Each structure stands twice: as structure tokens, then as C-alpha cells.
PDB file of N, CA, C and O in Angstrom:
ATOM      1  N   MET A   1       7.967 -10.220  17.194  1.00  0.00           N
ATOM      2  CA  MET A   1       6.693 -10.039  17.419  1.00  0.00           C
ATOM      3  C   MET A   1       6.042  -9.186  16.106  1.00  0.00           C
ATOM      4  O   MET A   1       6.753  -8.267  15.700  1.00  0.00           O
ATOM      5  N   THR A   2       4.669  -9.421  15.361  1.00  0.00           N
ATOM      6  CA  THR A   2       4.386  -8.949  14.429  1.00  0.00           C
ATOM      7  C   THR A   2       2.930  -8.294  14.553  1.00  0.00           C
ATOM      8  O   THR A   2       2.223  -8.696  15.477  1.00  0.00           O
ATOM      9  N   ARG A   3       2.427  -7.304  13.681  1.00  0.00           N
ATOM     10  CA  ARG A   3       1.342  -6.739  14.072  1.00  0.00           C
ATOM     11  C   ARG A   3       0.859  -6.419  12.961  1.00  0.00           C
ATOM     12  O   ARG A   3       1.700  -5.994  12.169  1.00  0.00           O
ATOM     13  N   VAL A   4      -0.592  -6.477  12.453  1.00  0.00           N
ATOM     14  CA  VAL A   4      -1.101  -6.101  11.002  1.00  0.00           C
ATOM     15  C   VAL A   4      -1.327  -4.449  10.992  1.00  0.00           C
ATOM     16  O   VAL A   4      -1.680  -3.689  11.894  1.00  0.00           O
ATOM     17  N   SER A   5      -1.034  -4.247   9.823  1.00  0.00           N
ATOM     18  CA  SER A   5      -1.611  -2.486   9.665  1.00  0.00           C
ATOM     19  C   SER A   5      -1.711  -2.626   8.158  1.00  0.00           C
ATOM     20  O   SER A   5      -1.543  -3.603   7.428  1.00  0.00           O
ATOM     21  N   LYS A   6      -2.055  -1.280   7.890  1.00  0.00           N
ATOM     22  CA  LYS A   6      -2.466  -0.909   6.216  1.00  0.00           C
ATOM     23  C   LYS A   6      -1.831   0.230   5.727  1.00  0.00           C
ATOM     24  O   LYS A   6      -1.987   1.392   6.101  1.00  0.00           O
ATOM     25  N   GLU A   7      -1.040  -0.245   4.784  1.00  0.00           N
ATOM     26  CA  GLU A   7      -0.645   0.941   4.306  1.00  0.00           C
ATOM     27  C   GLU A   7      -1.341   1.372   3.140  1.00  0.00           C
ATOM     28  O   GLU A   7      -2.057   0.567   2.544  1.00  0.00           O
ATOM     29  N   PHE A   8      -1.202   2.696   2.692  1.00  0.00           N
ATOM     30  CA  PHE A   8      -1.897   3.309   1.884  1.00  0.00           C
ATOM     31  C   PHE A   8      -0.903   3.908   0.472  1.00  0.00           C
ATOM     32  O   PHE A   8      -0.040   4.767   0.653  1.00  0.00           O
ATOM     33  N   ILE A   9      -1.170   3.336  -0.858  1.00  0.00           N
ATOM     34  CA  ILE A   9      -0.342   3.877  -1.970  1.00  0.00           C
ATOM     35  C   ILE A   9      -0.921   4.902  -2.577  1.00  0.00           C
ATOM     36  O   ILE A   9      -2.150   4.839  -2.584  1.00  0.00           O
ATOM     37  N   HIS A  10      -0.473   5.770  -3.059  1.00  0.00           N
ATOM     38  CA  HIS A  10      -1.048   6.861  -3.859  1.00  0.00           C
ATOM     39  C   HIS A  10      -0.572   7.272  -5.068  1.00  0.00           C
ATOM     40  O   HIS A  10       0.406   8.019  -5.033  1.00  0.00           O
ATOM     41  N   GLU A  11      -1.164   6.874  -6.464  1.00  0.00           N
ATOM     42  CA  GLU A  11      -0.766   7.276  -7.550  1.00  0.00           C
ATOM     43  C   GLU A  11      -1.786   7.747  -8.562  1.00  0.00           C
ATOM     44  O   GLU A  11      -2.689   7.061  -9.042  1.00  0.00           O
ATOM     45  N   GLY A  12      -1.495   9.109  -8.836  1.00  0.00           N
ATOM     46  CA  GLY A  12      -2.252   9.897  -9.988  1.00  0.00           C
ATOM     47  C   GLY A  12      -3.829   9.986  -9.139  1.00  0.00           C
ATOM     48  O   GLY A  12      -4.062  10.515  -8.053  1.00  0.00           O
ATOM     49  N   ARG A  13      -4.847   9.211 -10.144  1.00  0.00           N
ATOM     50  CA  ARG A  13      -6.447   9.528  -9.501  1.00  0.00           C
ATOM     51  C   ARG A  13      -6.594   8.022  -8.607  1.00  0.00           C
ATOM     52  O   ARG A  13      -7.763   7.696  -8.402  1.00  0.00           O
ATOM     53  N   TYR A  14      -5.648   7.186  -8.123  1.00  0.00           N
ATOM     54  CA  TYR A  14      -5.713   6.101  -7.538  1.00  0.00           C
ATOM     55  C   TYR A  14      -5.490   6.042  -6.198  1.00  0.00           C
ATOM     56  O   TYR A  14      -4.997   7.064  -5.720  1.00  0.00           O
ATOM     57  N   CYS A  15      -5.685   5.245  -5.537  1.00  0.00           N
ATOM     58  CA  CYS A  15      -5.212   4.881  -4.308  1.00  0.00           C
ATOM     59  C   CYS A  15      -5.614   3.366  -3.755  1.00  0.00           C
ATOM     60  O   CYS A  15      -6.765   2.933  -3.708  1.00  0.00           O
ATOM     61  N   ALA A  16      -4.452   2.677  -3.359  1.00  0.00           N
ATOM     62  CA  ALA A  16      -4.482   1.125  -3.007  1.00  0.00           C
ATOM     63  C   ALA A  16      -4.452   1.160  -1.279  1.00  0.00           C
ATOM     64  O   ALA A  16      -3.699   1.911  -0.659  1.00  0.00           O
ATOM     65  N   GLU A  17      -5.295   0.322  -0.707  1.00  0.00           N
ATOM     66  CA  GLU A  17      -4.911   0.182   0.774  1.00  0.00           C
ATOM     67  C   GLU A  17      -4.274  -1.225   0.801  1.00  0.00           C
ATOM     68  O   GLU A  17      -4.980  -2.096   0.293  1.00  0.00           O
ATOM     69  N   ILE A  18      -3.128  -1.605   1.275  1.00  0.00           N
ATOM     70  CA  ILE A  18      -2.765  -2.681   1.592  1.00  0.00           C
ATOM     71  C   ILE A  18      -2.559  -3.408   2.764  1.00  0.00           C
ATOM     72  O   ILE A  18      -1.805  -2.854   3.564  1.00  0.00           O
ATOM     73  N   GLN A  19      -2.994  -4.446   3.081  1.00  0.00           N
ATOM     74  CA  GLN A  19      -2.650  -4.974   4.219  1.00  0.00           C
ATOM     75  C   GLN A  19      -1.073  -5.754   4.247  1.00  0.00           C
ATOM     76  O   GLN A  19      -0.599  -6.571   3.457  1.00  0.00           O
ATOM     77  N   VAL A  20      -0.427  -5.074   5.628  1.00  0.00           N
ATOM     78  CA  VAL A  20       0.899  -5.312   5.580  1.00  0.00           C
ATOM     79  C   VAL A  20       1.068  -5.987   7.144  1.00  0.00           C
ATOM     80  O   VAL A  20       0.184  -5.730   7.961  1.00  0.00           O
ATOM     81  N   GLU A  21       2.242  -6.870   7.553  1.00  0.00           N
ATOM     82  CA  GLU A  21       2.627  -7.103   8.943  1.00  0.00           C
ATOM     83  C   GLU A  21       3.813  -6.057   9.125  1.00  0.00           C
ATOM     84  O   GLU A  21       4.709  -5.842   8.309  1.00  0.00           O
ATOM     85  N   LEU A  22       3.642  -5.480  10.307  1.00  0.00           N
ATOM     86  CA  LEU A  22       4.871  -4.981  10.881  1.00  0.00           C
ATOM     87  C   LEU A  22       5.738  -5.511  11.904  1.00  0.00           C
ATOM     88  O   LEU A  22       5.257  -5.599  13.033  1.00  0.00           O
ATOM     89  N   ILE A  23       6.977  -5.894  11.710  1.00  0.00           N
ATOM     90  CA  ILE A  23       7.758  -6.618  12.197  1.00  0.00           C
ATOM     91  C   ILE A  23       8.447  -5.523  13.417  1.00  0.00           C
ATOM     92  O   ILE A  23       9.192  -4.570  13.186  1.00  0.00           O
ATOM     93  N   GLU A  24       7.911  -6.020  14.842  1.00  0.00           N
ATOM     94  CA  GLU A  24       8.508  -4.987  15.867  1.00  0.00           C
ATOM     95  C   GLU A  24       9.741  -6.150  16.818  1.00  0.00           C
ATOM     96  O   GLU A  24       9.646  -7.351  17.070  1.00  0.00           O
ATOM     97  N   ASP A  25      10.402  -5.538  17.017  1.00  0.00           N
ATOM     98  CA  ASP A  25      11.681  -6.143  17.855  1.00  0.00           C
ATOM     99  C   ASP A  25      12.591  -5.026  18.594  1.00  0.00           C
ATOM    100  O   ASP A  25      12.137  -3.882  18.579  1.00  0.00           O
ATOM    101  N   ASP A  26      13.697  -5.223  19.168  1.00  0.00           N
ATOM    102  CA  ASP A  26      14.142  -4.233  20.119  1.00  0.00           C
ATOM    103  C   ASP A  26      15.342  -3.242  19.326  1.00  0.00           C
ATOM    104  O   ASP A  26      16.103  -2.458  19.895  1.00  0.00           O
ATOM    105  N   THR A  27      15.278  -3.489  18.048  1.00  0.00           N
ATOM    106  CA  THR A  27      16.510  -2.921  17.048  1.00  0.00           C
ATOM    107  C   THR A  27      15.574  -1.324  16.928  1.00  0.00           C
ATOM    108  O   THR A  27      14.386  -1.023  17.048  1.00  0.00           O
ATOM    109  N   ALA A  28      16.935  -0.515  16.609  1.00  0.00           N
ATOM    110  CA  ALA A  28      16.358   0.683  16.251  1.00  0.00           C
ATOM    111  C   ALA A  28      15.298   1.090  14.750  1.00  0.00           C
ATOM    112  O   ALA A  28      14.616   2.080  14.488  1.00  0.00           O
ATOM    113  N   TRP A  29      15.533  -0.009  14.105  1.00  0.00           N
ATOM    114  CA  TRP A  29      14.707   0.195  12.798  1.00  0.00           C
ATOM    115  C   TRP A  29      13.211  -0.434  13.070  1.00  0.00           C
ATOM    116  O   TRP A  29      12.484  -0.523  12.081  1.00  0.00           O
ATOM    117  N   SER A  30      12.678  -0.895  14.389  1.00  0.00           N
ATOM    118  CA  SER A  30      11.438  -1.433  14.531  1.00  0.00           C
ATOM    119  C   SER A  30      10.666  -0.348  14.660  1.00  0.00           C
ATOM    120  O   SER A  30      11.047   0.572  15.384  1.00  0.00           O
ATOM    121  N   PRO A  31       9.469  -0.282  13.986  1.00  0.00           N
ATOM    122  CA  PRO A  31       8.814  -1.737  13.162  1.00  0.00           C
ATOM    123  C   PRO A  31       9.428  -1.462  11.741  1.00  0.00           C
ATOM    124  O   PRO A  31      10.195  -0.566  11.390  1.00  0.00           O
ATOM    125  N   TYR A  32       8.918  -2.396  11.093  1.00  0.00           N
ATOM    126  CA  TYR A  32       9.716  -2.584   9.655  1.00  0.00           C
ATOM    127  C   TYR A  32       8.960  -3.582   8.903  1.00  0.00           C
ATOM    128  O   TYR A  32       8.114  -4.287   9.455  1.00  0.00           O
ATOM    129  N   LEU A  33       9.269  -3.672   7.525  1.00  0.00           N
ATOM    130  CA  LEU A  33       8.490  -4.469   6.757  1.00  0.00           C
ATOM    131  C   LEU A  33       9.244  -5.508   6.373  1.00  0.00           C
ATOM    132  O   LEU A  33      10.448  -5.428   6.129  1.00  0.00           O
ATOM    133  N   SER A  34       8.389  -6.784   6.287  1.00  0.00           N
ATOM    134  CA  SER A  34       9.154  -7.904   5.260  1.00  0.00           C
ATOM    135  C   SER A  34       9.530  -7.579   4.133  1.00  0.00           C
ATOM    136  O   SER A  34       8.879  -6.723   3.533  1.00  0.00           O
ATOM    137  N   PRO A  35      10.574  -8.115   3.585  1.00  0.00           N
ATOM    138  CA  PRO A  35      10.721  -8.117   2.039  1.00  0.00           C
ATOM    139  C   PRO A  35       9.742  -8.450   1.289  1.00  0.00           C
ATOM    140  O   PRO A  35       9.731  -7.946   0.166  1.00  0.00           O
ATOM    141  N   VAL A  36       8.743  -9.294   1.630  1.00  0.00           N
ATOM    142  CA  VAL A  36       7.504  -9.900   1.034  1.00  0.00           C
ATOM    143  C   VAL A  36       6.683  -8.609   0.905  1.00  0.00           C
ATOM    144  O   VAL A  36       6.306  -8.209  -0.196  1.00  0.00           O
ATOM    145  N   ASP A  37       6.407  -7.953   2.069  1.00  0.00           N
ATOM    146  CA  ASP A  37       5.145  -7.292   2.137  1.00  0.00           C
ATOM    147  C   ASP A  37       5.933  -5.617   1.176  1.00  0.00           C
ATOM    148  O   ASP A  37       5.225  -4.744   0.672  1.00  0.00           O
ATOM    149  N   VAL A  38       7.158  -5.612   1.176  1.00  0.00           N
ATOM    150  CA  VAL A  38       7.700  -4.554   0.297  1.00  0.00           C
ATOM    151  C   VAL A  38       7.516  -4.607  -1.292  1.00  0.00           C
ATOM    152  O   VAL A  38       7.370  -3.649  -2.051  1.00  0.00           O
ATOM    153  N   HIS A  39       7.556  -5.873  -1.579  1.00  0.00           N
ATOM    154  CA  HIS A  39       7.552  -6.442  -2.818  1.00  0.00           C
ATOM    155  C   HIS A  39       6.006  -6.008  -3.182  1.00  0.00           C
ATOM    156  O   HIS A  39       5.766  -5.304  -4.163  1.00  0.00           O
ATOM    157  N   LYS A  40       5.070  -6.452  -2.375  1.00  0.00           N
ATOM    158  CA  LYS A  40       3.617  -6.357  -2.282  1.00  0.00           C
ATOM    159  C   LYS A  40       3.367  -4.719  -2.973  1.00  0.00           C
ATOM    160  O   LYS A  40       2.969  -4.388  -4.090  1.00  0.00           O
ATOM    161  N   LEU A  41       3.767  -3.939  -1.842  1.00  0.00           N
ATOM    162  CA  LEU A  41       3.750  -2.478  -2.115  1.00  0.00           C
ATOM    163  C   LEU A  41       4.129  -1.853  -3.073  1.00  0.00           C
ATOM    164  O   LEU A  41       3.504  -0.887  -3.511  1.00  0.00           O
ATOM    165  N   GLU A  42       5.521  -2.408  -3.708  1.00  0.00           N
ATOM    166  CA  GLU A  42       5.883  -1.986  -4.733  1.00  0.00           C
ATOM    167  C   GLU A  42       5.397  -2.314  -5.951  1.00  0.00           C
ATOM    168  O   GLU A  42       5.403  -1.507  -6.880  1.00  0.00           O
ATOM    169  N   ALA A  43       4.863  -3.707  -6.070  1.00  0.00           N
ATOM    170  CA  ALA A  43       3.929  -4.187  -7.122  1.00  0.00           C
ATOM    171  C   ALA A  43       2.660  -3.749  -7.333  1.00  0.00           C
ATOM    172  O   ALA A  43       2.211  -3.741  -8.479  1.00  0.00           O
ATOM    173  N   ALA A  44       1.870  -3.303  -6.201  1.00  0.00           N
ATOM    174  CA  ALA A  44       0.917  -2.187  -6.251  1.00  0.00           C
ATOM    175  C   ALA A  44       0.810  -0.819  -6.916  1.00  0.00           C
ATOM    176  O   ALA A  44      -0.048  -0.285  -7.618  1.00  0.00           O
ATOM    177  N   ARG A  45       2.122  -0.409  -6.384  1.00  0.00           N
ATOM    178  CA  ARG A  45       2.420   0.995  -6.831  1.00  0.00           C
ATOM    179  C   ARG A  45       2.497   0.986  -8.246  1.00  0.00           C
ATOM    180  O   ARG A  45       1.892   1.770  -8.977  1.00  0.00           O
ATOM    181  N   ALA A  46       3.325  -0.003  -8.644  1.00  0.00           N
ATOM    182  CA  ALA A  46       3.814  -0.069 -10.320  1.00  0.00           C
ATOM    183  C   ALA A  46       2.447  -0.192 -11.191  1.00  0.00           C
ATOM    184  O   ALA A  46       2.349   0.312 -12.310  1.00  0.00           O
ATOM    185  N   ALA A  47       1.245  -1.026 -10.462  1.00  0.00           N
ATOM    186  CA  ALA A  47       0.297  -1.492 -11.048  1.00  0.00           C
ATOM    187  C   ALA A  47      -0.585  -0.102 -11.256  1.00  0.00           C
ATOM    188  O   ALA A  47      -1.227   0.019 -12.299  1.00  0.00           O
ATOM    189  N   LEU A  48      -0.608   0.893 -10.304  1.00  0.00           N
ATOM    190  CA  LEU A  48      -1.366   1.991 -10.148  1.00  0.00           C
ATOM    191  C   LEU A  48      -0.950   2.762 -11.381  1.00  0.00           C
ATOM    192  O   LEU A  48      -1.746   3.170 -12.226  1.00  0.00           O
ATOM    193  N   ARG A  49       0.400   2.933 -11.417  1.00  0.00           N
ATOM    194  CA  ARG A  49       1.114   3.808 -12.389  1.00  0.00           C
ATOM    195  C   ARG A  49       0.689   3.554 -13.866  1.00  0.00           C
ATOM    196  O   ARG A  49       0.497   4.450 -14.689  1.00  0.00           O
ATOM    197  N   ARG A  50       0.572   2.280 -14.084  1.00  0.00           N
ATOM    198  CA  ARG A  50       0.326   1.724 -15.110  1.00  0.00           C
ATOM    199  C   ARG A  50      -1.315   2.129 -15.667  1.00  0.00           C
ATOM    200  O   ARG A  50      -1.702   2.411 -16.801  1.00  0.00           O
ATOM    201  N   GLY A  51      -1.971   2.039 -14.532  1.00  0.00           N
ATOM    202  CA  GLY A  51      -3.309   2.223 -14.991  1.00  0.00           C
ATOM    203  C   GLY A  51      -3.990   0.752 -14.381  1.00  0.00           C
ATOM    204  O   GLY A  51      -5.177   0.828 -14.064  1.00  0.00           O
ATOM    205  N   ASP A  52      -3.428  -0.333 -14.235  1.00  0.00           N
ATOM    206  CA  ASP A  52      -3.863  -1.595 -14.273  1.00  0.00           C
ATOM    207  C   ASP A  52      -4.492  -2.045 -13.293  1.00  0.00           C
ATOM    208  O   ASP A  52      -4.014  -3.068 -12.806  1.00  0.00           O
ATOM    209  N   LEU A  53      -5.418  -1.632 -12.821  1.00  0.00           N
ATOM    210  CA  LEU A  53      -6.404  -1.552 -11.571  1.00  0.00           C
ATOM    211  C   LEU A  53      -6.667  -3.124 -11.128  1.00  0.00           C
ATOM    212  O   LEU A  53      -6.650  -3.467  -9.946  1.00  0.00           O
ATOM    213  N   ALA A  54      -6.897  -3.985 -12.164  1.00  0.00           N
ATOM    214  CA  ALA A  54      -7.362  -5.279 -11.713  1.00  0.00           C
ATOM    215  C   ALA A  54      -6.148  -6.299 -11.034  1.00  0.00           C
ATOM    216  O   ALA A  54      -6.320  -7.184 -10.196  1.00  0.00           O
ATOM    217  N   GLU A  55      -4.869  -5.865 -11.684  1.00  0.00           N
ATOM    218  CA  GLU A  55      -3.408  -6.145 -11.075  1.00  0.00           C
ATOM    219  C   GLU A  55      -3.481  -5.239  -9.758  1.00  0.00           C
ATOM    220  O   GLU A  55      -3.708  -6.035  -8.846  1.00  0.00           O
ATOM    221  N   ALA A  56      -3.408  -4.156  -9.319  1.00  0.00           N
ATOM    222  CA  ALA A  56      -3.493  -3.270  -8.202  1.00  0.00           C
ATOM    223  C   ALA A  56      -4.159  -4.291  -7.448  1.00  0.00           C
ATOM    224  O   ALA A  56      -3.581  -4.953  -6.586  1.00  0.00           O
ATOM    225  N   ALA A  57      -5.607  -4.459  -7.820  1.00  0.00           N
ATOM    226  CA  ALA A  57      -6.615  -5.084  -6.598  1.00  0.00           C
ATOM    227  C   ALA A  57      -6.350  -6.535  -5.928  1.00  0.00           C
ATOM    228  O   ALA A  57      -6.989  -7.030  -4.999  1.00  0.00           O
ATOM    229  N   LYS A  58      -5.112  -7.167  -6.713  1.00  0.00           N
ATOM    230  CA  LYS A  58      -4.513  -8.452  -6.346  1.00  0.00           C
ATOM    231  C   LYS A  58      -4.242  -8.124  -4.843  1.00  0.00           C
ATOM    232  O   LYS A  58      -4.520  -8.909  -3.936  1.00  0.00           O
ATOM    233  N   TYR A  59      -3.675  -6.891  -4.657  1.00  0.00           N
ATOM    234  CA  TYR A  59      -2.930  -7.044  -3.479  1.00  0.00           C
ATOM    235  C   TYR A  59      -3.734  -6.000  -2.335  1.00  0.00           C
ATOM    236  O   TYR A  59      -3.198  -5.701  -1.268  1.00  0.00           O
ATOM    237  N   GLY A  60      -4.995  -5.542  -2.708  1.00  0.00           N
ATOM    238  CA  GLY A  60      -5.630  -4.738  -2.020  1.00  0.00           C
ATOM    239  C   GLY A  60      -6.659  -3.851  -2.526  1.00  0.00           C
ATOM    240  O   GLY A  60      -6.782  -3.491  -3.696  1.00  0.00           O
ATOM    241  N   ARG A  61      -7.406  -3.523  -1.515  1.00  0.00           N
ATOM    242  CA  ARG A  61      -8.432  -2.841  -2.163  1.00  0.00           C
ATOM    243  C   ARG A  61      -8.010  -1.274  -2.722  1.00  0.00           C
ATOM    244  O   ARG A  61      -7.239  -0.506  -2.148  1.00  0.00           O
ATOM    245  N   VAL A  62      -8.738  -1.022  -4.010  1.00  0.00           N
ATOM    246  CA  VAL A  62      -8.227   0.273  -5.014  1.00  0.00           C
ATOM    247  C   VAL A  62      -9.320   1.094  -4.683  1.00  0.00           C
ATOM    248  O   VAL A  62     -10.457   0.641  -4.555  1.00  0.00           O
ATOM    249  N   PHE A  63      -8.929   2.697  -4.487  1.00  0.00           N
ATOM    250  CA  PHE A  63     -10.271   3.451  -4.671  1.00  0.00           C
ATOM    251  C   PHE A  63      -9.757   4.424  -5.529  1.00  0.00           C
ATOM    252  O   PHE A  63      -8.575   4.739  -5.663  1.00  0.00           O
ATOM    253  N   GLU A  64     -10.892   4.946  -6.191  1.00  0.00           N
ATOM    254  CA  GLU A  64     -10.706   6.293  -7.331  1.00  0.00           C
ATOM    255  C   GLU A  64     -10.738   7.471  -6.474  1.00  0.00           C
ATOM    256  O   GLU A  64     -11.756   7.561  -5.788  1.00  0.00           O
ATOM    257  N   LEU A  65      -9.741   8.535  -6.326  1.00  0.00           N
ATOM    258  CA  LEU A  65      -9.766   9.649  -5.764  1.00  0.00           C
ATOM    259  C   LEU A  65     -10.539  10.506  -6.515  1.00  0.00           C
ATOM    260  O   LEU A  65     -10.470  10.404  -7.740  1.00  0.00           O
ATOM    261  N   THR A  66     -11.400  11.491  -5.923  1.00  0.00           N
ATOM    262  CA  THR A  66     -12.509  12.409  -6.666  1.00  0.00           C
ATOM    263  C   THR A  66     -11.992  13.702  -5.584  1.00  0.00           C
ATOM    264  O   THR A  66     -11.888  13.808  -4.362  1.00  0.00           O
ATOM    265  N   PRO A  67     -11.675  14.822  -7.064  1.00  0.00           N
ATOM    266  CA  PRO A  67     -11.420  16.113  -6.288  1.00  0.00           C
ATOM    267  C   PRO A  67     -12.796  16.683  -5.687  1.00  0.00           C
ATOM    268  O   PRO A  67     -13.936  16.350  -6.012  1.00  0.00           O
ATOM    269  N   VAL A  68     -12.457  17.485  -4.871  1.00  0.00           N
ATOM    270  CA  VAL A  68     -13.817  18.179  -3.728  1.00  0.00           C
ATOM    271  C   VAL A  68     -13.586  19.543  -3.986  1.00  0.00           C
ATOM    272  O   VAL A  68     -12.640  20.135  -3.466  1.00  0.00           O
ATOM    273  N   ALA A  69     -14.592  20.224  -4.952  1.00  0.00           N
ATOM    274  CA  ALA A  69     -14.080  21.848  -4.677  1.00  0.00           C
ATOM    275  C   ALA A  69     -14.332  22.690  -3.128  1.00  0.00           C
ATOM    276  O   ALA A  69     -15.313  22.455  -2.423  1.00  0.00           O
ATOM    277  N   ALA A  70     -13.614  23.364  -2.885  1.00  0.00           N
ATOM    278  CA  ALA A  70     -13.758  24.030  -1.501  1.00  0.00           C
ATOM    279  C   ALA A  70     -14.318  25.299  -1.677  1.00  0.00           C
ATOM    280  O   ALA A  70     -13.788  26.077  -2.469  1.00  0.00           O
ATOM    281  N   GLU A  71     -15.520  25.678  -0.920  1.00  0.00           N
ATOM    282  CA  GLU A  71     -16.599  26.523  -1.031  1.00  0.00           C
ATOM    283  C   GLU A  71     -16.306  27.267  -0.076  1.00  0.00           C
ATOM    284  O   GLU A  71     -17.033  28.218   0.211  1.00  0.00           O
TER     285      GLU A  71
END
């Protein structure tokens, strides 16, 4: 059985929201990701590290993080 979930990858000033499928079964490792989804997450993280936002956006939504001053 699978269910859709979102994973967030954070690198520097950027964050990517990547849609993945969690695989659920009766093993102790459940839920887990498929190798394809793991590759997607790793590729998006590498693109964010390089600052290649266009490449990272191929895998999901990309956000620029802005610090907020606490008052």
C-alpha cells in the first residue's frame, strides 16, 4: 500500500517541497521511500546546494526563506 506525502528539503536560503510516495507494509521499516523517490530528494538537495533553482523546481515547489526579526 502507498500513500502520497510531501518531504521538505532545506539547503541554505532555499527549501523545496517534494511529493513522494510512502510505501507501507507489515515490516519494521514501514513506511519507507522507493529508490526513485530517494533519488528525487537527493537530486533536489544537490540542485539547491548549487543554487540551481530551475533544476530543483523540476522536482517540486521551491521557496526562498526569509529571516524574520523577533521583537
